[in-house]
C-alpha positions in Angstrom: 104.9 69.7 106.5 104.9 68.3 110.0 105.7 65.1 108.4 108.1 65.6 106.0 109.9 67.5 108.9 110.2 64.9 111.2 111.1 62.5 108.7 114.1 64.6 107.6 115.2 64.3 111.5 114.4 60.7 112.4 115.9 59.0 109.2 118.4 61.3 108.3 119.2 64.0 105.9 118.0 63.1 102.3 118.0 65.6 99.2 115.1 63.7 97.9 112.7 64.1 100.8 114.1 67.8 100.9 113.2 68.2 97.6 109.4 66.9 98.1 109.1 68.9 101.3 110.6 71.9 99.5 108.0 71.5 96.5 105.1 70.5 99.1 105.6 73.8 101.1 105.9 75.9 97.6 102.3 74.7 96.5 100.9 75.3 100.1 102.1 79.0 99.9 101.0 79.3 96.1 97.3 78.0 97.3 96.9 79.9 100.1 98.2 83.1 98.3 95.5 81.9 95.2 93.1 81.7 97.7 93.6 84.8 99.6 93.4 86.9 96.7 89.9 85.0 95.9 88.9 86.0 99.2 89.6 89.6 98.9 88.6 90.0 96.0 85.0 90.9 96.2 83.1 91.3 93.8 84.4 91.9 90.4 83.5 94.2 87.2 83.6 94.1 83.6 84.7 98.0 82.6 85.0 99.3 79.0 86.2 102.9 78.8 86.7 105.1 75.6 87.9 108.2 75.4 86.0 108.7 71.7 89.3 107.9 69.8 90.0 104.4 71.9 88.4 102.1 73.7 90.1 99.8 76.7 88.6 96.8 78.7 89.5 95.6 82.0 88.7 93.9 85.6 88.0 96.1 88.7 87.0 94.8 91.7 85.1 96.4 94.8 88.5 97.2 96.3 89.4 99.4 93.3 92.2 96.7 92.0 92.1 96.8 88.3 93.7 93.7 86.4 93.2 92.3 83.0 93.5 95.7 81.2 93.7 95.5 77.3 95.8 97.3 75.0 93.6 100.8 74.0 92.0 99.6 70.4 91.8 102.5 68.0 87.8 102.5 67.6 88.3 103.6 63.4 90.3 100.5 63.0 87.4 98.3 64.0 84.8 97.1 61.7 82.7 94.4 63.6 82.8 93.5 67.4 81.0 90.7 68.6 80.8 87.9 71.4 82.9 84.7 70.8 81.3 81.6 72.5 83.6 79.0 73.4 83.0 75.3 74.9 85.8 74.4 77.5 87.2 71.1 78.3 85.0 71.0 80.9 81.7 71.1 78.9 80.9 74.8 80.1 80.6 77.8 78.2 83.1 80.5 78.0 82.6 83.7 76.2 85.1 86.5 75.4 85.0 89.2 72.8 86.7 89.7 69.5 86.9 92.9 66.5 87.5 92.5 62.8 89.3 95.6 61.2 87.4 97.3 58.6 87.7 95.9 55.2 88.0 92.2 56.6 85.7 90.1 54.4 86.4 87.2 56.9 86.1 86.2 60.1 89.5 84.2 59.9 91.4 87.5 60.6 89.8 88.5 64.0 91.7 90.2 67.0 90.5 88.7 70.6 90.1 91.0 73.2 92.3 89.7 76.0 91.2 91.6 78.9 88.7 89.1 80.5 90.0 85.9 80.9 86.5 84.0 81.5 83.0 85.6 81.1 81.2 82.4 82.2 80.3 84.0 85.6 78.9 86.7 83.6 74.9 86.7 82.3 73.9 87.4 78.9 72.7 91.1 80.0 76.2 91.9 81.3 78.0 90.7 78.2 75.1 92.7 75.9 75.7 96.0 77.9 79.5 96.1 76.6 78.0 95.7 73.0 75.5 98.2 74.1 78.1 100.3 74.9 80.4 100.2 72.1 77.6 100.8 70.0 77.0 103.9 71.8 80.5 105.3 71.6 81.2 104.4 67.7 77.7 103.6 66.0 79.4 102.8 62.8 80.8 99.6 64.2 79.0 96.5 63.1 78.3 94.5 66.1 77.3 90.7 66.6 78.7 88.2 64.9 77.8 86.4 61.6 79.2 83.2 59.9 79.8 83.4 56.0 76.9 81.1 55.6 74.6 83.5 57.6 75.9 86.5 55.8 75.1 84.5 52.5 71.5 84.0 53.3 70.9 87.6 54.4 72.3 89.1 51.1 69.9 87.6 48.5 
C-alpha cells in the first residue's frame, strides 16, 4: 500500500494506479475481516432443534452467534434423512445432509439441507449424532442412504 501511495505521488496521478491501489486495499480489508471472524469464532457447533412438528438446523459458535440457519422443515413431509458424501476439487471429502419427501421412490428428488456449508471437520460421530436426534424426534423417518442397487438387493 505504501508502494502504491509513493508511486501515485512521485510519478503523478494515474487512474490505473489509483484503481489497482484501491482494489488492493479492498482485498486487504476483506482478508483482514475474514481473519478476524475466524479468530473470534472459536469453536463452531452443529445444532439441530425440533418442536415435534418441524426441525431446524444451524451452526452456533462459543460466543453464541447463530449462522447458516436452515428453513424450518416439516417432519411430516420427510420420508428419508441421510448423509451425503461429496468429493471436493481438493480431493477432500465433504459431507452434508439431505432428505427425501414421503412417497418419493427415487433419490433424484432429494432436498439438501443448506445449514452446514462444510462438515469435513466434523467427525463421523458428530454427523451420526444428528441422525440419532432425527430418529429420536421422528422415529418413522428412514435414516441412512441406500442406492437403487442396494435397495433392489435388500428387497430380494
